[in-house]
DODO-996716 format. One record per residue (C-alpha): residue in one letter; chain; x, y, z. Coordinates in Angstrom, 1 decimal. Layout:
N
   code   unit       c1       c2       c3
      A      A        X        Y        Z
...
// end
This chain:
455
   code   unit       c1       c2       c3
      M      A     91.5    106.4     90.0
      L      A     94.3    108.8     90.4
      D      A     94.1    112.7     91.9
      A      A     93.9    115.0     89.7
      K      A     96.8    117.5     89.9
      G      A     96.7    121.2     88.9
      K      A     95.7    124.4     90.1
      G      A     91.7    124.1     90.6
      L      A     91.7    120.1     90.2
      E      A     92.0    119.9     94.1
      G      A     89.5    117.1     95.6
      L      A     89.1    115.9     91.7
      K      A     90.3    112.5     90.8
      Y      A     90.2    111.1     87.1
      R      A     90.6    107.7     85.2
      I      A     91.6    107.0     81.5
      Q      A     88.8    104.4     80.9
      I      A     88.9    102.4     77.4
      S      A     86.1    100.7     75.9
      Y      A     87.6     97.0     75.6
      L      A     85.2     95.9     73.4
      D      A     86.4     98.8     70.5
      C      A     89.6     98.5     71.1
      T      A     91.6     97.4     67.9
      G      A     94.6     95.9     69.9
      C      A     97.2     97.9     67.6
      G      A     99.0     99.1     71.3
      N      A     99.7    102.9     70.3
      C      A     98.0    104.3     73.0
      A      A    100.2    102.2     75.4
      E      A    103.2    102.8     73.1
      T      A    103.2    106.1     73.8
      C      A    102.1    107.2     77.1
      P      A    103.8    109.7     78.6
      A      A    103.4    108.3     82.2
      K      A    106.7    107.2     83.9
      D      A    105.1    103.9     85.3
      K      A    103.0    103.2     82.2
      A      A     98.9    103.9     82.7
      L      A     97.7    101.7     79.7
      I      A     99.3     98.0     79.8
      M      A     98.6     95.8     76.5
      K      A     96.6     92.6     78.1
      P      A     94.8     89.5     76.8
      F      A     91.4     90.8     76.2
      S      A     89.9     88.0     77.8
      T      A     91.2     89.3     81.2
      Q      A     89.3     92.4     80.8
      E      A     85.4     91.9     80.7
      K      A     85.6     94.0     84.0
      Q      A     86.3     97.0     81.9
      E      A     82.9     97.1     80.1
      V      A     81.1     97.8     83.6
      L      A     83.7    100.2     84.2
      W      A     83.4    101.6     80.5
      D      A     79.0    101.8     80.8
      F      A     79.9    104.0     83.9
      A      A     82.0    106.0     82.4
      V      A     79.8    107.4     79.6
      T      A     77.1    108.0     82.2
      V      A     79.7    110.5     84.2
      K      A     79.0    114.7     83.5
      P      A     81.9    116.3     82.3
      K      A     83.4    119.0     84.4
      E      A     83.9    121.5     81.6
      N      A     86.5    124.5     81.6
      L      A     88.7    123.4     84.9
      V      A     91.6    123.3     81.9
      S      A     92.6    125.1     79.5
      A      A     91.7    123.5     75.9
      D      A     94.6    124.9     74.5
      T      A     96.8    122.7     76.2
      I      A     97.8    119.0     76.0
      K      A     96.0    118.0     79.4
      G      A     93.4    120.4     78.9
      S      A     92.0    119.1     75.3
      Q      A     92.3    115.9     76.4
      F      A     89.9    116.3     79.3
      R      A     87.5    117.0     77.0
      Q      A     85.4    113.6     75.4
      P      A     86.2    113.3     71.8
      L      A     83.5    113.1     69.7
      L      A     85.0    110.6     67.5
      E      A     84.9    107.1     69.0
      F      A     85.2    103.6     67.5
      S      A     86.3    104.6     64.0
      G      A     86.3    101.6     61.5
      A      A     90.5    102.7     61.0
      C      A     93.2    100.1     60.6
      A      A     94.7     99.2     63.7
      G      A     97.3    102.2     64.4
      C      A     95.6    104.5     61.5
      G      A     97.9    107.6     61.5
      E      A     94.9    109.8     60.6
      S      A     92.2    108.9     63.3
      P      A     94.0    110.8     66.1
      Y      A     93.9    114.1     64.0
      V      A     90.3    113.9     63.5
      K      A     89.4    113.1     66.9
      L      A     91.4    116.3     68.2
      T      A     89.7    118.4     66.2
      T      A     86.3    116.9     67.2
      Q      A     87.8    117.4     71.2
      L      A     88.3    121.2     70.2
      F      A     85.7    122.5     67.8
      G      A     83.4    119.0     67.7
      E      A     80.2    120.9     69.3
      R      A     80.0    123.6     66.4
      M      A     81.7    121.7     63.5
      F      A     80.7    120.7     60.0
      I      A     82.4    118.2     58.7
      A      A     82.9    118.0     54.5
      N      A     84.3    114.5     54.1
      A      A     86.2    113.7     50.7
      T      A     85.8    110.2     49.2
      G      A     88.9    108.0     50.9
      C      A     90.3    106.3     53.9
      S      A     88.7    108.9     56.0
      F      A     85.4    108.2     54.5
      I      A     85.1    104.8     54.9
      W      A     86.9    105.0     58.5
      G      A     84.6    107.7     59.1
      A      A     81.2    107.0     57.7
      S      A     80.8    103.3     57.2
      A      A     77.1    102.7     56.6
      P      A     74.7    101.8     58.8
      T      A     76.9    103.7     61.2
      T      A     79.1    106.4     62.1
      P      A     82.2    107.0     64.7
      Y      A     81.0    110.7     64.9
      T      A     78.6    111.0     68.3
      V      A     77.4    113.8     70.6
      N      A     78.0    114.7     74.1
      L      A     75.2    115.0     76.7
      K      A     73.7    118.2     75.3
      G      A     73.4    116.5     72.2
      K      A     75.4    118.6     70.4
      G      A     78.6    117.2     67.7
      P      A     79.5    117.5     64.3
      A      A     77.6    117.9     61.5
      Y      A     78.8    115.8     58.8
      S      A     78.5    114.4     55.5
      N      A     80.6    113.3     52.5
      S      A     81.6    114.5     49.1
      L      A     82.9    113.4     46.1
      F      A     86.3    112.6     45.7
      E      A     87.4    115.6     43.1
      D      A     85.2    118.1     45.0
      N      A     85.3    118.4     48.3
      A      A     87.1    121.9     48.7
      E      A     84.1    123.1     46.8
      F      A     81.5    121.2     49.0
      G      A     83.1    122.6     52.2
      Y      A     82.9    126.0     50.6
      G      A     78.9    125.5     50.0
      M      A     78.6    124.6     54.0
      V      A     80.2    128.1     54.4
      C      A     78.6    130.2     51.9
      A      A     74.7    128.6     53.2
      I      A     76.4    129.6     56.8
      N      A     77.3    133.1     56.3
      Q      A     73.8    133.7     54.9
      M      A     72.2    132.5     57.3
      R      A     74.1    133.8     60.2
      N      A     74.2    137.5     58.5
      K      A     70.2    137.0     58.1
      I      A     70.6    137.1     62.4
      D      A     72.8    139.7     62.3
      S      A     70.5    141.9     60.3
      L      A     67.2    141.0     62.2
      M      A     69.5    141.7     65.1
      M      A     70.1    145.5     64.1
      E      A     66.7    145.8     63.0
      M      A     65.7    145.0     66.9
      L      A     67.9    147.1     68.3
      A      A     66.5    150.2     66.2
      L      A     63.5    149.7     68.2
      S      A     62.4    150.9     71.9
      I      A     63.6    147.6     73.8
      D      A     65.0    147.1     77.4
      S      A     68.7    148.2     77.5
      Q      A     69.6    144.6     78.9
      I      A     68.1    143.6     75.5
      K      A     70.5    145.7     73.8
      D      A     73.3    144.9     75.5
      V      A     73.1    141.0     74.9
      L      A     72.2    141.7     71.2
      N      A     75.5    143.8     70.7
      D      A     77.5    141.5     73.1
      W      A     76.3    139.0     69.9
      I      A     77.2    140.9     67.2
      A      A     80.6    142.1     68.5
      N      A     81.9    138.5     69.2
      K      A     80.1    137.2     65.4
      K      A     82.8    136.0     64.0
      D      A     84.9    134.7     67.6
      G      A     84.1    130.9     67.9
      E      A     84.1    130.6     71.8
      G      A     83.3    134.1     72.8
      N      A     80.1    133.7     70.2
      K      A     79.0    130.6     71.9
      L      A     78.6    132.5     75.3
      A      A     76.8    135.3     73.6
      S      A     74.6    133.2     72.2
      E      A     74.0    131.4     75.1
      K      A     72.5    134.7     76.3
      V      A     70.5    135.5     73.5
      L      A     68.5    132.7     74.1
      D      A     67.9    132.5     77.7
      L      A     66.8    136.8     77.0
      L      A     64.6    135.2     73.7
      A      A     62.8    132.3     75.4
      K      A     60.3    134.3     76.5
      P      A     57.7    136.4     74.5
      L      A     58.6    140.2     74.4
      K      A     56.1    143.2     75.1
      D      A     56.7    145.1     71.7
      S      A     54.5    143.5     68.9
      K      A     57.5    144.0     66.3
      A      A     60.5    142.9     68.6
      N      A     58.8    139.9     69.5
      E      A     57.9    139.3     65.4
      I      A     61.8    139.8     65.0
      R      A     62.3    137.6     68.1
      E      A     60.6    134.6     66.7
      E      A     62.6    135.0     63.1
      I      A     66.1    134.7     65.2
      L      A     64.9    131.8     66.9
      K      A     64.1    129.5     63.8
      L      A     67.9    130.3     63.0
      K      A     68.8    129.4     66.7
      D      A     71.1    126.6     65.0
      F      A     73.1    129.3     63.2
      L      A     73.9    131.4     66.4
      V      A     76.6    129.8     67.4
      K      A     79.7    130.7     65.1
      K      A     80.4    127.4     63.2
      S      A     84.0    125.3     62.5
      V      A     84.0    124.0     59.0
      W      A     86.0    121.6     57.8
      A      A     87.1    120.1     55.1
      L      A     88.7    116.7     55.4
      G      A     90.3    114.0     52.8
      G      A     93.6    112.4     52.1
      D      A     96.7    113.6     49.8
      G      A     94.7    111.9     46.6
      W      A     92.2    114.3     47.0
      A      A     94.0    117.8     48.0
      Y      A     97.8    117.0     46.2
      D      A     95.8    115.2     43.1
      I      A     92.5    115.1     41.8
      G      A     91.0    117.8     44.2
      Y      A     93.8    120.3     44.4
      G      A     92.0    122.4     41.2
      G      A     89.2    122.9     43.7
      L      A     91.4    122.9     46.7
      D      A     93.3    125.9     45.1
      H      A     90.3    127.8     44.3
      V      A     88.4    127.7     47.8
      L      A     92.0    128.3     49.4
      A      A     92.4    131.6     47.2
      S      A     88.6    132.6     48.2
      N      A     89.9    134.5     51.6
      E      A     86.7    132.8     52.6
      D      A     86.9    131.4     56.8
      I      A     87.3    127.5     56.1
      N      A     89.4    125.3     57.0
      V      A     91.3    122.0     55.7
      L      A     92.9    118.9     56.9
      V      A     95.1    117.2     55.1
      L      A     96.0    113.7     56.3
      D      A     98.4    112.9     54.2
      T      A     99.5    109.1     53.7
      E      A    101.7    109.7     50.9
      V      A     99.6    107.6     48.7
      Y      A     96.2    107.0     47.5
      S      A     95.6    104.8     50.7
      N      A     91.9    103.6     50.2
      T      A     92.4    102.8     46.4
      G      A     95.1    100.4     46.5
      G      A     98.2    101.9     47.4
      Q      A     99.2    104.2     44.0
      S      A    101.2    106.9     43.9
      S      A    100.3    110.4     44.5
      K      A    102.0    113.9     44.1
      A      A    102.5    113.6     48.1
      T      A    104.4    110.3     47.1
      P      A    108.3    111.0     47.8
      K      A    110.9    110.3     46.0
      G      A    112.3    106.7     46.1
      A      A    109.2    105.2     47.6
      V      A    107.8    102.2     45.9
      A      A    103.6    102.3     45.0
      K      A    101.4    101.4     42.4
      F      A    102.7    102.9     39.3
      A      A    105.6    103.8     41.1
      T      A    107.0     99.8     41.1
      A      A    110.2    101.1     40.3
      G      A    110.2    104.0     43.1
      K      A    108.9    107.5     42.4
      K      A    111.1    109.5     39.7
      V      A    110.4    112.8     41.3
      K      A    110.3    114.4     44.8
      K      A    106.7    115.3     46.4
      K      A    104.6    118.5     46.0
      D      A    105.1    121.2     48.4
      L      A    101.6    121.8     48.9
      G      A    101.6    123.8     52.0
      L      A    104.8    126.2     50.5
      I      A    102.4    126.6     46.8
      A      A     99.3    127.9     49.8
      M      A    102.0    130.3     51.3
      T      A    102.5    132.3     48.2
      Y      A     98.6    133.8     48.6
      G      A    100.2    135.5     51.8
      Y      A     96.8    134.9     53.3
      I      A     96.1    131.7     53.9
      Y      A     97.5    129.8     57.3
      V      A     99.4    127.1     56.5
      A      A    101.2    124.6     59.0
      Q      A    102.7    121.4     58.7
      I      A    102.5    119.0     61.6
      A      A    103.1    115.5     62.8
      M      A    101.6    115.0     66.5
      G      A    103.7    111.9     67.6
      A      A    106.9    114.1     66.5
      N      A    105.2    117.6     68.9
      M      A    101.9    117.1     70.7
      N      A    102.0    121.4     71.1
      Q      A    103.0    122.1     67.9
      A      A    100.1    120.1     66.5
      L      A     97.7    121.2     69.1
      K      A     98.4    125.0     68.3
      A      A     98.5    124.6     64.9
      M      A     95.0    123.3     65.3
      I      A     93.6    126.2     67.4
      E      A     95.6    128.9     65.5
      A      A     94.0    127.3     62.0
      E      A     90.5    127.6     63.2
      S      A     90.8    130.8     64.8
      F      A     92.4    132.2     61.5
      P      A     89.5    134.7     60.2
      G      A     90.2    133.4     56.6
      P      A     91.0    130.7     54.9
      S      A     93.9    128.0     56.4
      L      A     95.4    124.8     55.6
      V      A     96.8    121.8     58.4
      I      A     98.8    119.0     56.3
      A      A     99.1    116.3     58.6
      Y      A    101.7    113.4     58.6
      S      A     99.7    110.1     58.8
      P      A    101.6    107.3     59.0
      C      A     99.5    103.9     57.3
      I      A     99.3    100.2     56.5
      N      A    100.5    101.4     52.9
      H      A    103.9    102.1     54.6
      G      A    105.1     98.5     55.6
      I      A    106.5     99.8     58.9
      K      A    108.9     97.3     60.2
      V      A    108.5     97.5     63.5
      G      A    104.5     97.9     63.4
      M      A    101.6     99.9     63.3
      A      A    101.9    100.3     67.4
      Y      A    104.8    102.8     66.9
      S      A    103.1    104.9     63.9
      Q      A    103.0    107.9     66.9
      Y      A    107.2    107.1     67.0
      R      A    107.3    106.7     63.4
      Q      A    106.1    110.6     63.3
      K      A    109.0    111.5     65.9
      Q      A    111.5    109.2     63.2
      A      A    110.7    111.2     60.3
      V      A    111.0    114.8     61.8
      D      A    114.3    113.8     63.8
      A      A    115.4    112.7     60.3
      G      A    114.8    115.6     58.1
      Y      A    111.9    113.7     56.4
      W      A    109.1    115.7     57.4
      H      A    109.3    119.4     58.6
      L      A    107.1    121.3     61.2
      Y      A    105.7    124.6     61.0
      R      A    103.3    127.2     60.9
      Y      A    102.6    130.4     58.6
      N      A    100.5    132.9     60.1
      P      A     99.6    136.0     57.9
      Q      A     98.5    137.8     60.7
      L      A    101.9    138.4     62.4
      K      A    102.6    140.7     59.4
      K      A    100.4    143.6     61.0
      Q      A    102.5    143.2     64.1
      D      A    105.8    143.3     61.8
      K      A    106.8    139.7     62.6
      N      A    107.7    137.0     60.6
      P      A    104.5    135.1     59.8
      F      A    106.7    131.9     59.0
      T      A    107.7    129.9     62.3
      L      A    110.0    126.5     61.7
      D      A    109.1    124.0     64.7
      S      A    111.7    121.5     63.3
      R      A    115.1    121.5     64.5
      E      A    118.3    120.5     62.2
      P      A    117.8    116.9     61.5
      R      A    119.7    114.9     63.9
      E      A    119.0    111.4     62.9
      S      A    120.2    109.3     59.7
      F      A    117.8    110.1     57.3
      R      A    118.5    106.6     55.3
      D      A    117.5    104.5     58.9
      F      A    114.3    106.2     58.3
      L      A    113.6    105.3     54.8
      M      A    114.9    101.9     55.7
      G      A    112.0    101.3     58.3
      E      A    109.6    101.2     56.0
      I      A    108.8     98.5     53.0
      R      A    107.9    101.0     50.3
      Y      A    111.5    102.1     50.6
      S      A    113.5     99.4     51.3
      S      A    111.8     97.2     48.8
      L      A    113.3     99.1     46.4
      M      A    116.5     98.0     47.5
      K      A    116.0     94.2     46.9
      T      A    114.6     94.8     43.2
      F      A    116.5     98.0     41.6
      P      A    119.3     98.4     43.9
      D      A    121.3    100.6     41.6
      I      A    118.5    102.7     41.0
      A      A    117.8    103.0     45.1
      E      A    120.9    104.5     45.6
      R      A    120.5    107.4     43.4
      L      A    117.6    108.2     44.4
      F      A    117.5    107.7     47.7
      K      A    120.2    110.2     47.6
      E      A    118.5    112.6     45.6
      A      A    116.1    112.3     48.3
      E      A    118.5    112.9     50.7
      E      A    120.2    116.3     49.5
      E      A    116.7    117.2     48.3
      A      A    115.1    117.0     52.0
      K      A    118.0    119.1     53.1
      E      A    117.5    121.5     50.2
      K      A    113.8    122.3     51.7
      Y      A    114.7    122.2     55.1
      Q      A    117.4    125.2     54.2
      T      A    114.5    126.9     52.2
      Y      A    112.0    126.8     55.2
      K      A    115.4    128.0     57.6
      R      A    115.6    130.8     55.5
      M      A    111.9    131.9     55.8
      A      A    112.3    131.4     59.6
      E      A    115.5    133.6     59.5
      G      A    113.5    136.5     57.5
      G      A    115.2    135.5     54.0
      L      A    111.9    135.4     52.1
      C      A    108.6    135.9     53.2
      F      A    105.2    136.1     51.2
// end
């Protein structure tokens, strides 16, 4: 138990508590722990029985909310994850991103999940890792077919909009009556904050408190009862369509493109493993040049599809590319910006996978994300159309110039190094082309950040 540090935390203590019965033993948490004197240390399972009692106590502790802003790394991690004990592979690069979204938006979150890895580890019957907080609130989850998940999420958005527009019209109807000024103030506050996630949550609580008791005016009371029937839709929902690159880049791309082009307020999270992870490791349009995968045993011959750049050409879609292990602040900022953006948003998250054959082991999957960015293999950026209204460049490049060896990064994974053994001549050519294309892509992004190209 340590003393909490920071303004407003005086006199408080905190502890990082793990459930040792649910630990997969990957070691990712211990490897990425930022504490100078490691707060997390891997120890033999048989020596940690006391952790079970501590865990049972920890889950009964009522959270102290809003002491640290959730838009900081510290604040976001003080929030309870509403994703726990997933069935993912040890060291999976996908689940940390989804865990983060539940910490930020879980209380009012709707999830449309494409069939694939994130569905398998996220909804393996008869259990689910998605959970609720002590208020009984948590993500509303449903799974869709592999090819139509974006449309499935779009349907959620349309249904929610219909319900909330009905609430809006009922409130407008009540405001036209001779009612108490306090009621009018509360209803007007809800209408004004209808599209603001956090602001609307507070406004909705006031509405529920005010309408808890019958009103004197009979017509107003009838409207009150109608509003209460729809109370589950008072709080603005955060709708996320999530899935892997097989869905987003390939089989479901036509639907994804259509939904993003609709200009509706939907968030899309692509967990990019650069391969069809769940169905055996087949090559996808997200697979980079030179990588070995099923249907590409002699290395992928063409470069990776740039899903983010395609989406940016619309000019009204929020787009971000992130890698949590490379830049936690950038990943957090992108998630918050995407969710608050009043329109479609697309977040593409680099997700190291067991299919990559990481030579140092999946315990270092977060570190591999950092290496990918340092080598110029993966780039970090944010494209926010709202900045155009402020006469600012909507594109922000969050990656620095590559400063580590691109080739060394490739050789750290069996999906690349194996090609050197089987087809060395082909490997040399593909790896060289891949490096040149990665540099070219970075220069394109750099010109965009400098205002040389803008959508």
